N, C-alpha and C positions, 0 to 999 in steps of 0.2 A: 346928400339927401335933398330931394326936391321939396320945396316949400308946400306944394300942393298935396303931396303925400302926408306930410306932417299935419297939415290942416284937415285933411280927410280923416285921419286917425283921431285927431283931437275932437273933431265933431262927433264921430262914432262914440268916443269915450264919454263925451258930455251926455249924449243920448243914453248911453249905458248907465251912467250914474243916476239918471232920472228914472230909469226903468225899475219896476218892482221885480225883485228876485222871485222866480216862480215858487209859489207856496208849496207845491208838491215836491220840489227839489230839496227842501229842508230835511236833512237826515237821510236822504236817498243816495244810493250809489248806483252806478251803471257799471256792471262788472266789478272791477276792483277800484273804480274811480269814484271818490266822494265828490258830488257835484258842487258843494260849497267850496271845497279845496280847488277844484278845477277852475271855478270862477275867480277865486282869489289869486291863483297862480297866474292866470292870464292877465288879470288886472294889475298885478305887480309888475309883470313884464311890460305891459302897455305904458304904465306911468314911468317906468325906468327909461323906456325907449323915447318917450316924449321929452323927459327931462334931459336926456343925452342927445337930443337933436337927431334922432333916427338911428342910434347905435345901441346894440345889445352886446354884452360880453358873451363869451363862448358858453358859459354855464346857462345863461338865460336863453341862448339860442337853442340849446338842447331841450330845455324845459318847454319852450314854445312849440318846438316840433313834436314833442311827445303829446302835448295838450291838444294840438291840432288833430292828431291821430285819435286821441280820446274823444274829442268832439265828434269826429266822423263816425266813430262806433256808436256813441250814444244817440246821435241824431236819428238813426234809423228806427229807434223805438219811440220817437215822439210823434204825436198826432194832434196835439193842442196848438192852435195858431200862435198863442202868446208865447208858449215855450219854444216853438220853432223860431219865432222872431228873435227871442232872447239868445238862443243858441247860434243862429245865423249871424247876429251882430258880433258875438264873441269870436266866432270863427273868422269873420271878415277882418276884425282887428288883428287876430293872431296871424292870419295869412299875410296881411300888410306888413307887420313888423318882422316877419320871419325872412323877408326878402333882403338880400344884402346889396 
């Protein structure tokens, strides 16, 4: 795993930790996806990936691929700039850690 990819994801993660979870997302779901759980699942995969120096086990690989698809579906319904930025940052991290 290239150090620059680890650093890029770590930086996105730090930004994400400082970001305010979109108020409208509390208790909201997109289709069958609870947005709080979506955020938590991706966050758990990101922290594991960072702690394991760029590696995810097969189970987390499946989770992250599913969550990327969930993000893609839910993003189409967003029009608020803050929500879009939050979603795009989540997706950028998810995409980065899903690559083997």
